[in-house]
PQR file with spaces between the fields and no chain letter, atoms N, CA, C, O and H, PARSE charges and radii, in Angstrom:
ATOM       1  N    UNK     1      -9.753   15.133    0.375 -0.4000 1.5000
ATOM       2  CA   UNK     1      -8.892   15.519   -0.688 -0.0000 2.0000
ATOM       3  C    UNK     1      -7.640   14.602   -0.539  0.5500 1.7000
ATOM       4  O    UNK     1      -6.873   14.634    0.423 -0.5500 1.4000
ATOM       5  N    UNK     2      -7.514   13.601   -1.859 -0.4000 1.5000
ATOM       6  CA   UNK     2      -6.404   12.130   -1.623 -0.0000 2.0000
ATOM       7  C    UNK     2      -5.512   13.464   -2.879  0.5500 1.7000
ATOM       8  O    UNK     2      -5.743   14.187   -3.849 -0.5500 1.4000
ATOM       9  H    UNK     2      -8.137   13.575   -2.640  0.4000 1.0000
ATOM      10  N    UNK     3      -4.357   13.010   -1.862 -0.4000 1.5000
ATOM      11  CA   UNK     3      -2.608   13.352   -2.911 -0.0000 2.0000
ATOM      12  C    UNK     3      -2.111   12.694   -3.618  0.5500 1.7000
ATOM      13  O    UNK     3      -1.897   11.544   -3.233 -0.5500 1.4000
ATOM      14  H    UNK     3      -4.169   12.423   -1.075  0.4000 1.0000
ATOM      15  N    UNK     4      -1.701   13.072   -4.934 -0.4000 1.5000
ATOM      16  CA   UNK     4      -1.409   12.383   -5.601 -0.0000 2.0000
ATOM      17  C    UNK     4      -0.885   12.916   -6.547  0.5500 1.7000
ATOM      18  O    UNK     4      -1.385   13.732   -7.322 -0.5500 1.4000
ATOM      19  H    UNK     4      -1.874   14.006   -5.246  0.4000 1.0000
ATOM      20  N    UNK     5       0.380   12.390   -6.536 -0.4000 1.5000
ATOM      21  CA   UNK     5       1.466   13.713   -7.584 -0.0000 2.0000
ATOM      22  C    UNK     5       1.131   13.634   -8.748  0.5500 1.7000
ATOM      23  O    UNK     5       0.637   12.645   -9.290 -0.5500 1.4000
ATOM      24  H    UNK     5       0.786   11.727   -5.907  0.4000 1.0000
ATOM      25  N    UNK     6       1.464   15.072   -9.419 -0.4000 1.5000
ATOM      26  CA   UNK     6       1.710   15.042  -10.758 -0.0000 2.0000
ATOM      27  C    UNK     6       2.290   14.837  -11.389  0.5500 1.7000
ATOM      28  O    UNK     6       3.502   14.951  -11.202 -0.5500 1.4000
ATOM      29  H    UNK     6       1.865   15.875   -8.978  0.4000 1.0000
ATOM      30  N    UNK     7       1.731   14.380  -12.602 -0.4000 1.5000
ATOM      31  CA   UNK     7       2.869   13.594  -13.865 -0.0000 2.0000
ATOM      32  C    UNK     7       3.018   15.343  -14.891  0.5500 1.7000
ATOM      33  O    UNK     7       2.190   15.925  -15.592 -0.5500 1.4000
ATOM      34  H    UNK     7       0.747   14.288  -12.755  0.4000 1.0000
ATOM      35  N    UNK     8       4.587   15.722  -14.482 -0.4000 1.5000
ATOM      36  CA   UNK     8       4.672   16.321  -15.043 -0.0000 2.0000
ATOM      37  C    UNK     8       4.818   16.691  -16.338  0.5500 1.7000
ATOM      38  O    UNK     8       4.982   17.858  -16.692 -0.5500 1.4000
ATOM      39  H    UNK     8       5.260   15.249  -13.912  0.4000 1.0000
ATOM      40  N    UNK     9       4.738   15.280  -17.433 -0.4000 1.5000
ATOM      41  CA   UNK     9       4.855   15.120  -18.505 -0.0000 2.0000
ATOM      42  C    UNK     9       3.787   15.245  -19.334  0.5500 1.7000
ATOM      43  O    UNK     9       3.645   15.855  -20.393 -0.5500 1.4000
ATOM      44  H    UNK     9       4.604   14.331  -17.145  0.4000 1.0000
ATOM      45  N    UNK    10       3.136   14.644  -18.755 -0.4000 1.5000
ATOM      46  CA   UNK    10       1.906   14.688  -19.707 -0.0000 2.0000
ATOM      47  C    UNK    10       1.029   15.994  -18.275  0.5500 1.7000
ATOM      48  O    UNK    10       0.805   15.788  -17.082 -0.5500 1.4000
ATOM      49  H    UNK    10       3.251   14.148  -17.894  0.4000 1.0000
ATOM      50  N    UNK    11       0.721   17.429  -19.269 -0.4000 1.5000
ATOM      51  CA   UNK    11       0.392   18.156  -18.103 -0.0000 2.0000
ATOM      52  C    UNK    11      -0.209   18.871  -20.055  0.5500 1.7000
ATOM      53  O    UNK    11       0.413   19.083  -21.096 -0.5500 1.4000
ATOM      54  H    UNK    11       0.902   17.597  -20.238  0.4000 1.0000
ATOM      55  N    UNK    12      -1.554   18.994  -19.676 -0.4000 1.5000
ATOM      56  CA   UNK    12      -1.768   20.574  -20.793 -0.0000 2.0000
ATOM      57  C    UNK    12      -1.767   22.024  -20.182  0.5500 1.7000
ATOM      58  O    UNK    12      -1.646   22.977  -20.953 -0.5500 1.4000
ATOM      59  H    UNK    12      -2.060   18.822  -18.830  0.4000 1.0000
ATOM      60  N    UNK    13      -1.866   22.180  -19.155 -0.4000 1.5000
ATOM      61  CA   UNK    13      -2.014   23.237  -17.811 -0.0000 2.0000
ATOM      62  C    UNK    13       0.108   23.198  -17.680  0.5500 1.7000
ATOM      63  O    UNK    13       0.860   22.253  -17.441 -0.5500 1.4000
ATOM      64  H    UNK    13      -1.965   21.407  -18.530  0.4000 1.0000
ATOM      65  N    UNK    14       0.334   24.327  -17.900 -0.4000 1.5000
ATOM      66  CA   UNK    14       1.865   24.474  -17.637 -0.0000 2.0000
ATOM      67  C    UNK    14       2.084   24.944  -16.426  0.5500 1.7000
ATOM      68  O    UNK    14       3.216   25.028  -15.951 -0.5500 1.4000
ATOM      69  H    UNK    14      -0.277   25.095  -18.094  0.4000 1.0000
ATOM      70  N    UNK    15       0.826   25.359  -15.705 -0.4000 1.5000
ATOM      71  CA   UNK    15       1.121   25.146  -14.318 -0.0000 2.0000
ATOM      72  C    UNK    15       0.596   24.579  -13.183  0.5500 1.7000
ATOM      73  O    UNK    15      -0.572   24.471  -12.809 -0.5500 1.4000
ATOM      74  H    UNK    15      -0.094   25.291  -16.091  0.4000 1.0000
ATOM      75  N    UNK    16       1.936   24.133  -12.547 -0.4000 1.5000
ATOM      76  CA   UNK    16       1.478   22.700  -11.728 -0.0000 2.0000
ATOM      77  C    UNK    16       2.319   23.090  -10.700  0.5500 1.7000
ATOM      78  O    UNK    16       3.518   23.361  -10.627 -0.5500 1.4000
ATOM      79  H    UNK    16       2.885   24.221  -12.851  0.4000 1.0000
ATOM      80  N    UNK    17       1.056   23.037   -9.642 -0.4000 1.5000
ATOM      81  CA   UNK    17       0.989   22.831   -8.717 -0.0000 2.0000
ATOM      82  C    UNK    17       2.476   22.368   -7.797  0.5500 1.7000
ATOM      83  O    UNK    17       2.302   21.151   -7.725 -0.5500 1.4000
ATOM      84  H    UNK    17       0.082   22.817   -9.701  0.4000 1.0000
ATOM      85  N    UNK    18       2.871   22.451   -7.582 -0.4000 1.5000
ATOM      86  CA   UNK    18       4.186   21.483   -6.852 -0.0000 2.0000
ATOM      87  C    UNK    18       3.610   20.759   -5.172  0.5500 1.7000
ATOM      88  O    UNK    18       3.002   21.508   -4.408 -0.5500 1.4000
ATOM      89  H    UNK    18       3.013   23.439   -7.641  0.4000 1.0000
ATOM      90  N    UNK    19       3.857   19.448   -4.812 -0.4000 1.5000
ATOM      91  CA   UNK    19       3.277   19.702   -2.989 -0.0000 2.0000
ATOM      92  C    UNK    19       3.545   20.327   -2.169  0.5500 1.7000
ATOM      93  O    UNK    19       3.876   21.324   -2.811 -0.5500 1.4000
ATOM      94  H    UNK    19       4.351   18.840   -5.433  0.4000 1.0000
ATOM      95  N    UNK    20       3.690   20.588   -1.164 -0.4000 1.5000
ATOM      96  CA   UNK    20       4.756   21.538    0.153 -0.0000 2.0000
ATOM      97  C    UNK    20       5.123   20.324    0.636  0.5500 1.7000
ATOM      98  O    UNK    20       4.826   19.274    0.068 -0.5500 1.4000
ATOM      99  H    UNK    20       3.422   19.778   -0.643  0.4000 1.0000
ATOM     100  N    UNK    21       5.631   20.378    1.457 -0.4000 1.5000
ATOM     101  CA   UNK    21       6.449   19.164    2.234 -0.0000 2.0000
ATOM     102  C    UNK    21       5.628   19.052    3.232  0.5500 1.7000
ATOM     103  O    UNK    21       6.045   18.422    4.204 -0.5500 1.4000
ATOM     104  H    UNK    21       5.873   21.231    1.919  0.4000 1.0000
ATOM     105  N    UNK    22       4.348   19.577    3.280 -0.4000 1.5000
ATOM     106  CA   UNK    22       3.948   18.485    5.248 -0.0000 2.0000
ATOM     107  C    UNK    22       3.143   17.268    3.655  0.5500 1.7000
ATOM     108  O    UNK    22       2.939   16.081    3.910 -0.5500 1.4000
ATOM     109  H    UNK    22       4.009   20.089    2.491  0.4000 1.0000
ATOM     110  N    UNK    23       2.855   17.755    2.392 -0.4000 1.5000
ATOM     111  CA   UNK    23       2.334   16.849    1.475 -0.0000 2.0000
ATOM     112  C    UNK    23       3.136   15.821    1.021  0.5500 1.7000
ATOM     113  O    UNK    23       2.797   14.655    0.816 -0.5500 1.4000
ATOM     114  H    UNK    23       3.021   18.719    2.185  0.4000 1.0000
ATOM     115  N    UNK    24       4.252   16.342    0.874 -0.4000 1.5000
ATOM     116  CA   UNK    24       5.160   15.266    0.365 -0.0000 2.0000
ATOM     117  C    UNK    24       5.869   14.285    1.308  0.5500 1.7000
ATOM     118  O    UNK    24       6.548   13.303    1.006 -0.5500 1.4000
ATOM     119  H    UNK    24       4.528   17.289    1.040  0.4000 1.0000
ATOM     120  N    UNK    25       5.509   14.851    2.711 -0.4000 1.5000
ATOM     121  CA   UNK    25       6.004   13.529    3.610 -0.0000 2.0000
ATOM     122  C    UNK    25       4.524   12.490    3.345  0.5500 1.7000
ATOM     123  O    UNK    25       4.555   11.345    2.894 -0.5500 1.4000
ATOM     124  H    UNK    25       4.957   15.648    2.956  0.4000 1.0000
ATOM     125  N    UNK    26       3.150   13.337    3.806 -0.4000 1.5000
ATOM     126  CA   UNK    26       2.134   12.339    3.394 -0.0000 2.0000
ATOM     127  C    UNK    26       2.096   11.169    2.279  0.5500 1.7000
ATOM     128  O    UNK    26       2.135    9.939    2.280 -0.5500 1.4000
ATOM     129  H    UNK    26       3.125   14.267    4.172  0.4000 1.0000
ATOM     130  N    UNK    27       1.999   12.204    1.329 -0.4000 1.5000
ATOM     131  CA   UNK    27       2.458   11.073    0.053 -0.0000 2.0000
ATOM     132  C    UNK    27       3.521   10.143    0.580  0.5500 1.7000
ATOM     133  O    UNK    27       2.979    9.039    0.616 -0.5500 1.4000
ATOM     134  H    UNK    27       1.967   13.203    1.328  0.4000 1.0000
ATOM     135  N    UNK    28       4.817   10.032    1.025 -0.4000 1.5000
ATOM     136  CA   UNK    28       5.910    9.411    1.005 -0.0000 2.0000
ATOM     137  C    UNK    28       5.109    8.421    2.223  0.5500 1.7000
ATOM     138  O    UNK    28       5.999    7.673    2.629 -0.5500 1.4000
ATOM     139  H    UNK    28       5.257   10.930    0.995  0.4000 1.0000
ATOM     140  N    UNK    29       4.238    8.206    2.729 -0.4000 1.5000
ATOM     141  CA   UNK    29       3.593    7.195    3.798 -0.0000 2.0000
ATOM     142  C    UNK    29       2.778    6.528    3.046  0.5500 1.7000
ATOM     143  O    UNK    29       3.154    5.380    2.810 -0.5500 1.4000
ATOM     144  H    UNK    29       3.515    8.813    2.400  0.4000 1.0000
ATOM     145  N    UNK    30       1.835    6.833    2.606 -0.4000 1.5000
ATOM     146  CA   UNK    30       0.893    6.952    1.620 -0.0000 2.0000
ATOM     147  C    UNK    30       1.366    5.453    1.018  0.5500 1.7000
ATOM     148  O    UNK    30       0.985    4.283    1.053 -0.5500 1.4000
ATOM     149  H    UNK    30       1.531    7.766    2.798  0.4000 1.0000
ATOM     150  N    UNK    31       2.441    6.259    0.446 -0.4000 1.5000
ATOM     151  CA   UNK    31       3.606    5.204   -1.043 -0.0000 2.0000
ATOM     152  C    UNK    31       4.005    3.986   -0.167  0.5500 1.7000
ATOM     153  O    UNK    31       3.897    2.816   -0.535 -0.5500 1.4000
ATOM     154  H    UNK    31       2.751    7.209    0.418  0.4000 1.0000
ATOM     155  N    UNK    32       4.365    4.299    0.745 -0.4000 1.5000
ATOM     156  CA   UNK    32       4.627    2.783    1.877 -0.0000 2.0000
ATOM     157  C    UNK    32       3.232    2.059    2.072  0.5500 1.7000
ATOM     158  O    UNK    32       2.694    0.952    2.040 -0.5500 1.4000
ATOM     159  H    UNK    32       4.453    5.249    1.043  0.4000 1.0000
ATOM     160  N    UNK    33       3.070    2.993    2.226 -0.4000 1.5000
ATOM     161  CA   UNK    33       1.409    1.977    2.499 -0.0000 2.0000
ATOM     162  C    UNK    33       0.417    0.536    1.562  0.5500 1.7000
ATOM     163  O    UNK    33       0.066   -0.643    1.595 -0.5500 1.4000
ATOM     164  H    UNK    33       3.507    3.892    2.252  0.4000 1.0000
ATOM     165  N    UNK    34       0.386    1.855    0.793 -0.4000 1.5000
ATOM     166  CA   UNK    34       0.591    0.245   -0.812 -0.0000 2.0000
ATOM     167  C    UNK    34       1.272   -0.385   -1.369  0.5500 1.7000
ATOM     168  O    UNK    34       1.075   -1.164   -2.302 -0.5500 1.4000
ATOM     169  H    UNK    34       0.671    2.813    0.767  0.4000 1.0000
ATOM     170  N    UNK    35       2.363   -0.031   -0.710 -0.4000 1.5000
ATOM     171  CA   UNK    35       3.290   -1.231   -1.090 -0.0000 2.0000
ATOM     172  C    UNK    35       3.145   -2.028   -0.475  0.5500 1.7000
ATOM     173  O    UNK    35       3.482   -3.067   -1.042 -0.5500 1.4000
ATOM     174  H    UNK    35       2.523    0.602    0.048  0.4000 1.0000
ATOM     175  N    UNK    36       2.799   -2.171    0.468 -0.4000 1.5000
ATOM     176  CA   UNK    36       3.013   -2.912    1.550 -0.0000 2.0000
ATOM     177  C    UNK    36       1.487   -3.772    1.672  0.5500 1.7000
ATOM     178  O    UNK    36       1.424   -4.967    1.961 -0.5500 1.4000
ATOM     179  H    UNK    36       2.526   -1.327    0.929  0.4000 1.0000
ATOM     180  N    UNK    37       0.351   -2.940    1.404 -0.4000 1.5000
ATOM     181  CA   UNK    37      -0.811   -3.948    0.568 -0.0000 2.0000
ATOM     182  C    UNK    37      -0.720   -4.754   -0.480  0.5500 1.7000
ATOM     183  O    UNK    37      -1.419   -5.765   -0.552 -0.5500 1.4000
ATOM     184  H    UNK    37       0.402   -1.970    1.169  0.4000 1.0000
ATOM     185  N    UNK    38       0.214   -4.385   -1.491 -0.4000 1.5000
ATOM     186  CA   UNK    38      -0.146   -5.075   -2.694 -0.0000 2.0000
ATOM     187  C    UNK    38       1.440   -6.343   -1.823  0.5500 1.7000
ATOM     188  O    UNK    38       1.094   -7.509   -2.011 -0.5500 1.4000
ATOM     189  H    UNK    38       0.781   -3.564   -1.432  0.4000 1.0000
ATOM     190  N    UNK    39       2.289   -6.308   -1.359 -0.4000 1.5000
ATOM     191  CA   UNK    39       3.065   -6.837   -1.501 -0.0000 2.0000
ATOM     192  C    UNK    39       1.963   -8.527   -0.393  0.5500 1.7000
ATOM     193  O    UNK    39       1.973   -9.733   -0.636 -0.5500 1.4000
ATOM     194  H    UNK    39       2.569   -5.360   -1.206  0.4000 1.0000
ATOM     195  N    UNK    40       1.210   -7.721    0.739 -0.4000 1.5000
ATOM     196  CA   UNK    40       0.389   -7.984    0.995 -0.0000 2.0000
ATOM     197  C    UNK    40      -0.643   -9.210    0.516  0.5500 1.7000
ATOM     198  O    UNK    40      -0.895  -10.298    1.034 -0.5500 1.4000
ATOM     199  H    UNK    40       1.201   -6.741    0.937  0.4000 1.0000
ATOM     200  N    UNK    41      -1.131   -8.556   -0.707 -0.4000 1.5000
ATOM     201  CA   UNK    41      -2.036   -9.116   -1.806 -0.0000 2.0000
ATOM     202  C    UNK    41      -1.182  -10.650   -2.587  0.5500 1.7000
ATOM     203  O    UNK    41      -2.185  -11.361   -2.646 -0.5500 1.4000
ATOM     204  H    UNK    41      -0.926   -7.673   -1.128  0.4000 1.0000
ATOM     205  N    UNK    42      -0.440  -11.224   -2.971 -0.4000 1.5000
ATOM     206  CA   UNK    42      -0.209  -11.956   -3.108 -0.0000 2.0000
ATOM     207  C    UNK    42      -0.707  -13.385   -2.666  0.5500 1.7000
ATOM     208  O    UNK    42      -1.145  -14.258   -3.415 -0.5500 1.4000
ATOM     209  H    UNK    42       0.374  -10.646   -2.923  0.4000 1.0000
ATOM     210  N    UNK    43      -0.562  -13.444   -1.400 -0.4000 1.5000
ATOM     211  CA   UNK    43      -1.257  -14.214   -0.222 -0.0000 2.0000
ATOM     212  C    UNK    43      -2.202  -14.781   -1.107  0.5500 1.7000
ATOM     213  O    UNK    43      -2.055  -14.178   -2.171 -0.5500 1.4000
ATOM     214  H    UNK    43      -0.206  -12.734   -0.791  0.4000 1.0000
ATOM     215  N    UNK    44      -3.063  -15.595   -1.218 -0.4000 1.5000
ATOM     216  CA   UNK    44      -4.065  -16.468   -2.307 -0.0000 2.0000
ATOM     217  C    UNK    44      -4.548  -16.196   -0.339  0.5500 1.7000
ATOM     218  O    UNK    44      -4.918  -15.103    0.091 -0.5500 1.4000
ATOM     219  H    UNK    44      -3.183  -16.084   -0.355  0.4000 1.0000
ATOM     220  N    UNK    45      -4.456  -17.024    0.231 -0.4000 1.5000
ATOM     221  CA   UNK    45      -5.199  -17.381    2.046 -0.0000 2.0000
ATOM     222  C    UNK    45      -6.105  -15.810    2.001  0.5500 1.7000
ATOM     223  O    UNK    45      -7.291  -15.551    1.793 -0.5500 1.4000
ATOM     224  H    UNK    45      -4.156  -17.911   -0.118  0.4000 1.0000
ATOM     225  N    UNK    46      -4.640  -14.784    2.372 -0.4000 1.5000
ATOM     226  CA   UNK    46      -5.422  -13.635    2.490 -0.0000 2.0000
ATOM     227  C    UNK    46      -6.741  -13.166    1.614  0.5500 1.7000
ATOM     228  O    UNK    46      -7.805  -13.078    2.226 -0.5500 1.4000
ATOM     229  H    UNK    46      -3.677  -14.994    2.542  0.4000 1.0000
ATOM     230  N    UNK    47      -6.711  -12.876    0.268 -0.4000 1.5000
ATOM     231  CA   UNK    47      -7.809  -12.035   -0.250 -0.0000 2.0000
ATOM     232  C    UNK    47      -8.732  -12.409   -0.407  0.5500 1.7000
ATOM     233  O    UNK    47      -9.648  -11.669   -0.766 -0.5500 1.4000
ATOM     234  H    UNK    47      -5.847  -12.947   -0.229  0.4000 1.0000
ATOM     235  N    UNK    48      -8.983  -14.375   -0.111 -0.4000 1.5000
ATOM     236  CA   UNK    48     -10.464  -14.269    0.355 -0.0000 2.0000
ATOM     237  C    UNK    48     -10.911  -15.532    1.153  0.5500 1.7000
ATOM     238  O    UNK    48     -10.761  -16.679    0.731 -0.5500 1.4000
ATOM     239  H    UNK    48      -8.239  -14.976    0.181  0.4000 1.0000
ATOM     240  N    UNK    49     -11.401  -15.247    2.190 -0.4000 1.5000
ATOM     241  CA   UNK    49     -11.403  -16.743    3.222 -0.0000 2.0000
ATOM     242  C    UNK    49     -12.115  -17.978    3.132  0.5500 1.7000
ATOM     243  O    UNK    49     -13.326  -18.197    3.154 -0.5500 1.4000
ATOM     244  H    UNK    49     -11.523  -14.316    2.532  0.4000 1.0000
ATOM     245  N    UNK    50     -10.632  -19.131    2.974 -0.4000 1.5000
ATOM     246  CA   UNK    50     -11.142  -20.138    2.465 -0.0000 2.0000
ATOM     247  C    UNK    50     -11.300  -21.161    4.314  0.5500 1.7000
ATOM     248  O    UNK    50     -11.935  -22.170    4.624 -0.5500 1.4000
ATOM     249  H    UNK    50      -9.648  -18.953    2.956  0.4000 1.0000
ATOM     250  N    UNK    51     -10.662  -20.523    4.865 -0.4000 1.5000
ATOM     251  CA   UNK    51     -11.251  -21.422    6.728 -0.0000 2.0000
ATOM     252  C    UNK    51     -11.851  -20.935    7.032  0.5500 1.7000
ATOM     253  O    UNK    51     -12.104  -19.739    6.883 -0.5500 1.4000
ATOM     254  H    UNK    51     -10.146  -19.704    4.613  0.4000 1.0000
ATOM     255  N    UNK    52     -12.547  -22.145    7.882 -0.4000 1.5000
ATOM     256  CA   UNK    52     -13.787  -22.947    8.400 -0.0000 2.0000
ATOM     257  C    UNK    52     -13.857  -21.983    9.757  0.5500 1.7000
ATOM     258  O    UNK    52     -14.992  -21.714   10.150 -0.5500 1.4000
ATOM     259  H    UNK    52     -12.342  -23.116    8.002  0.4000 1.0000
ATOM     260  N    UNK    53     -12.548  -21.357   10.620 -0.4000 1.5000
ATOM     261  CA   UNK    53     -12.877  -20.884   11.720 -0.0000 2.0000
ATOM     262  C    UNK    53     -11.990  -19.745   11.603  0.5500 1.7000
ATOM     263  O    UNK    53     -10.822  -19.684   11.218 -0.5500 1.4000
ATOM     264  H    UNK    53     -11.626  -21.575   10.301  0.4000 1.0000
ATOM     265  N    UNK    54     -12.645  -19.019   11.940 -0.4000 1.5000
ATOM     266  CA   UNK    54     -11.844  -17.126   12.288 -0.0000 2.0000
ATOM     267  C    UNK    54     -10.581  -17.620   13.016  0.5500 1.7000
ATOM     268  O    UNK    54      -9.780  -17.281   12.145 -0.5500 1.4000
ATOM     269  H    UNK    54     -13.594  -19.069   12.252  0.4000 1.0000
ATOM     270  N    UNK    55     -10.102  -17.966   13.615 -0.4000 1.5000
ATOM     271  CA   UNK    55      -8.904  -17.975   13.839 -0.0000 2.0000
ATOM     272  C    UNK    55      -7.977  -18.847   13.379  0.5500 1.7000
ATOM     273  O    UNK    55      -6.906  -18.551   13.908 -0.5500 1.4000
ATOM     274  H    UNK    55     -10.753  -18.241   14.323  0.4000 1.0000
ATOM     275  N    UNK    56      -7.868  -19.681   12.729 -0.4000 1.5000
ATOM     276  CA   UNK    56      -7.173  -19.740   11.486 -0.0000 2.0000
ATOM     277  C    UNK    56      -7.548  -19.368    9.717  0.5500 1.7000
ATOM     278  O    UNK    56      -7.081  -19.806    8.665 -0.5500 1.4000
ATOM     279  H    UNK    56      -8.738  -19.922   12.298  0.4000 1.0000
ATOM     280  N    UNK    57      -8.154  -18.789    9.899 -0.4000 1.5000
ATOM     281  CA   UNK    57      -8.036  -17.354    9.094 -0.0000 2.0000
ATOM     282  C    UNK    57      -7.152  -16.561   10.156  0.5500 1.7000
ATOM     283  O    UNK    57      -6.114  -17.204   10.314 -0.5500 1.4000
ATOM     284  H    UNK    57      -8.533  -18.433   10.753  0.4000 1.0000
ATOM     285  N    UNK    58      -7.159  -15.498   10.887 -0.4000 1.5000
ATOM     286  CA   UNK    58      -5.933  -14.511   11.827 -0.0000 2.0000
ATOM     287  C    UNK    58      -4.905  -15.170   11.112  0.5500 1.7000
ATOM     288  O    UNK    58      -4.308  -14.823   10.093 -0.5500 1.4000
ATOM     289  H    UNK    58      -8.002  -14.976   10.758  0.4000 1.0000
ATOM     290  N    UNK    59      -4.760  -16.549   12.078 -0.4000 1.5000
ATOM     291  CA   UNK    59      -3.582  -17.116   11.518 -0.0000 2.0000
ATOM     292  C    UNK    59      -2.733  -16.628   10.595  0.5500 1.7000
ATOM     293  O    UNK    59      -1.714  -15.969   10.805 -0.5500 1.4000
ATOM     294  H    UNK    59      -5.245  -16.831   12.906  0.4000 1.0000
ATOM     295  N    UNK    60      -3.405  -17.139    9.066 -0.4000 1.5000
ATOM     296  CA   UNK    60      -2.791  -17.251    8.547 -0.0000 2.0000
ATOM     297  C    UNK    60      -2.159  -16.109    7.707  0.5500 1.7000
ATOM     298  O    UNK    60      -1.166  -16.175    6.981 -0.5500 1.4000
ATOM     299  H    UNK    60      -4.233  -17.674    8.895  0.4000 1.0000
ATOM     300  N    UNK    61      -3.511  -14.317    8.153 -0.4000 1.5000
ATOM     301  CA   UNK    61      -2.981  -13.182    8.486 -0.0000 2.0000
ATOM     302  C    UNK    61      -1.542  -13.523    8.617  0.5500 1.7000
ATOM     303  O    UNK    61      -0.697  -13.893    7.802 -0.5500 1.4000
ATOM     304  H    UNK    61      -4.317  -14.263    8.743  0.4000 1.0000
ATOM     305  N    UNK    62      -1.515  -13.216   10.266 -0.4000 1.5000
ATOM     306  CA   UNK    62      -0.176  -12.948   10.841 -0.0000 2.0000
ATOM     307  C    UNK    62       0.872  -13.683    9.874  0.5500 1.7000
ATOM     308  O    UNK    62       1.770  -12.938    9.481 -0.5500 1.4000
ATOM     309  H    UNK    62      -2.202  -12.915   10.929  0.4000 1.0000
ATOM     310  N    UNK    63       0.939  -15.413    9.278 -0.4000 1.5000
ATOM     311  CA   UNK    63       2.552  -15.871    8.909 -0.0000 2.0000
ATOM     312  C    UNK    63       2.126  -15.267    7.914  0.5500 1.7000
ATOM     313  O    UNK    63       3.180  -15.355    7.285 -0.5500 1.4000
ATOM     314  H    UNK    63       0.210  -16.018    9.597  0.4000 1.0000
ATOM     315  N    UNK    64       1.256  -14.552    7.021 -0.4000 1.5000
ATOM     316  CA   UNK    64       1.958  -13.726    5.959 -0.0000 2.0000
ATOM     317  C    UNK    64       2.134  -12.249    5.727  0.5500 1.7000
ATOM     318  O    UNK    64       2.481  -12.105    4.555 -0.5500 1.4000
ATOM     319  H    UNK    64       0.399  -14.480    7.532  0.4000 1.0000
ATOM     320  N    UNK    65       2.053  -11.212    6.278 -0.4000 1.5000
ATOM     321  CA   UNK    65       2.310  -10.729    6.647 -0.0000 2.0000
ATOM     322  C    UNK    65       3.976  -10.538    7.556  0.5500 1.7000
ATOM     323  O    UNK    65       4.845   -9.933    6.927 -0.5500 1.4000
ATOM     324  H    UNK    65       1.771  -11.328    7.231  0.4000 1.0000
ATOM     325  N    UNK    66       4.245  -10.926    8.613 -0.4000 1.5000
ATOM     326  CA   UNK    66       5.244  -11.803    9.117 -0.0000 2.0000
ATOM     327  C    UNK    66       6.550  -11.736    8.081  0.5500 1.7000
ATOM     328  O    UNK    66       7.642  -11.171    8.147 -0.5500 1.4000
ATOM     329  H    UNK    66       3.539  -11.418    9.124  0.4000 1.0000
ATOM     330  N    UNK    67       5.531  -13.079    6.524 -0.4000 1.5000
ATOM     331  CA   UNK    67       6.388  -13.260    6.051 -0.0000 2.0000
ATOM     332  C    UNK    67       6.889  -11.770    4.512  0.5500 1.7000
ATOM     333  O    UNK    67       7.886  -11.693    3.794 -0.5500 1.4000
ATOM     334  H    UNK    67       4.644  -13.538    6.471  0.4000 1.0000
ATOM     335  N    UNK    68       5.363  -10.681    4.630 -0.4000 1.5000
ATOM     336  CA   UNK    68       5.821   -9.859    4.568 -0.0000 2.0000
ATOM     337  C    UNK    68       7.398   -9.082    4.103  0.5500 1.7000
ATOM     338  O    UNK    68       8.319   -8.960    3.297 -0.5500 1.4000
ATOM     339  H    UNK    68       4.554  -10.744    5.213  0.4000 1.0000
ATOM     340  N    UNK    69       6.619   -8.634    5.672 -0.4000 1.5000
ATOM     341  CA   UNK    69       7.605   -7.594    6.265 -0.0000 2.0000
ATOM     342  C    UNK    69       9.224   -8.581    6.326  0.5500 1.7000
ATOM     343  O    UNK    69      10.037   -8.282    5.452 -0.5500 1.4000
ATOM     344  H    UNK    69       5.870   -8.733    6.327  0.4000 1.0000
ATOM     345  N    UNK    70       9.552   -9.487    7.141 -0.4000 1.5000
ATOM     346  CA   UNK    70      10.766  -10.194    6.626 -0.0000 2.0000
ATOM     347  C    UNK    70      11.080  -10.221    5.001  0.5500 1.7000
ATOM     348  O    UNK    70      12.290  -10.441    4.954 -0.5500 1.4000
ATOM     349  H    UNK    70       8.891   -9.730    7.852  0.4000 1.0000
ATOM     350  N    UNK    71      10.747  -10.142    4.082 -0.4000 1.5000
ATOM     351  CA   UNK    71      10.809  -10.147    2.691 -0.0000 2.0000
ATOM     352  C    UNK    71      11.120   -8.782    2.326  0.5500 1.7000
ATOM     353  O    UNK    71      11.964   -8.551    1.461 -0.5500 1.4000
ATOM     354  H    UNK    71       9.763   -9.963    4.120  0.4000 1.0000
ATOM     355  N    UNK    72      10.273   -7.539    3.140 -0.4000 1.5000
ATOM     356  CA   UNK    72      10.874   -6.836    2.731 -0.0000 2.0000
ATOM     357  C    UNK    72      13.175   -6.472    3.065  0.5500 1.7000
ATOM     358  O    UNK    72      14.070   -6.270    2.244 -0.5500 1.4000
ATOM     359  H    UNK    72       9.587   -7.727    3.843  0.4000 1.0000
ATOM     360  N    UNK    73      13.191   -6.533    4.047 -0.4000 1.5000
ATOM     361  CA   UNK    73      13.649   -5.756    4.706 -0.0000 2.0000
ATOM     362  C    UNK    73      15.353   -6.504    4.243  0.5500 1.7000
ATOM     363  O    UNK    73      16.386   -6.024    4.710 -0.5500 1.4000
ATOM     364  H    UNK    73      12.464   -6.698    4.713  0.4000 1.0000
């Protein structure tokens, strides 16, 4: 079951269930992973494989991951 935060401003029902501490911790980890994936998708070479050899593709993935991590710091 996916954990999605509730938008309190736009709800029909007044009784909104709050996330527990455990669910909130999982939600924060999920958000950080999603944000990292979105930053990784900026590199066009990693979205669609244009390389002939798989080793060159893996190399471009490693370079884009390093670039993404360094930009996050």
